[in-house]
N, C-alpha and C positions, 0 to 999 in steps of 0.2 A: 600541518597536514601533509600527507604524502601525495595528494593529487589522485588517489585511487578512488574509483567509484565502487563502493562495497555492495550496492544494491542495483537491481535491474528493474526496468519498467515492467517486465513480465511478472516479477514478484508482487507488483501492486494490483494485478488484476483481481477481480472479485472471485470468490471461491466457487461461484456458479459458472465461471468461465468467461464472464463479461470482461472485456479488456478495459484497461484504464482509458478514459476518454481522450481521443486524439487532440481535441480542442484544449485540453488541460496540460498536454505534455510540456509545452514551452512555458506557459504562464505559471503553472503550479509545480510540476515535477522538476524541471530543470532549474527554474528560478528559486524555488523555495525548499521543496521536500528533499531532493537529492543532496544539496549542500548541507542542510541541517542534519539529515540522517547520517551523512558521512562524518560530520563533526562528532555526533553522539557515538558512532561506532569507534572512532579514533580514541575518544576519551574513555570509553568502556574497555577497549582493548581486547575484545573477543567478539566472535560472530553474534549477530542478533537476527532472530527469525521474525519475518513480517507476518503478523497474524491477520491483519485486515488493513490493506492499503487503500482499497476502494470497495464500496458496496453499491451494487446496482439497485435500481428501484424495483426489481423483480421481487415479489413477495417470497419470504421464507416459508417453507411448509410448516414450521413450528408456529409462525406468527398467524398462519391462516387456519389453524386448528380451531374448531368450535368448542373444544373442551376447555374447561376452566381448571386451573391447577391451583 
């Protein structure tokens, strides 16, 4: 490994703008997710986009719809 962090905590925020929980930063982000993500990125050898790093408990408009599909 190169020791480079390829991912930022900002990338992990929810798409609704909710930040990654501060109380998880050390125990989950620094201890587990960042090191694992960096290894995956190194092995893959190309940039990886974070689609969903954290999802807040705020309801999604699609999930709140009364219509049945």
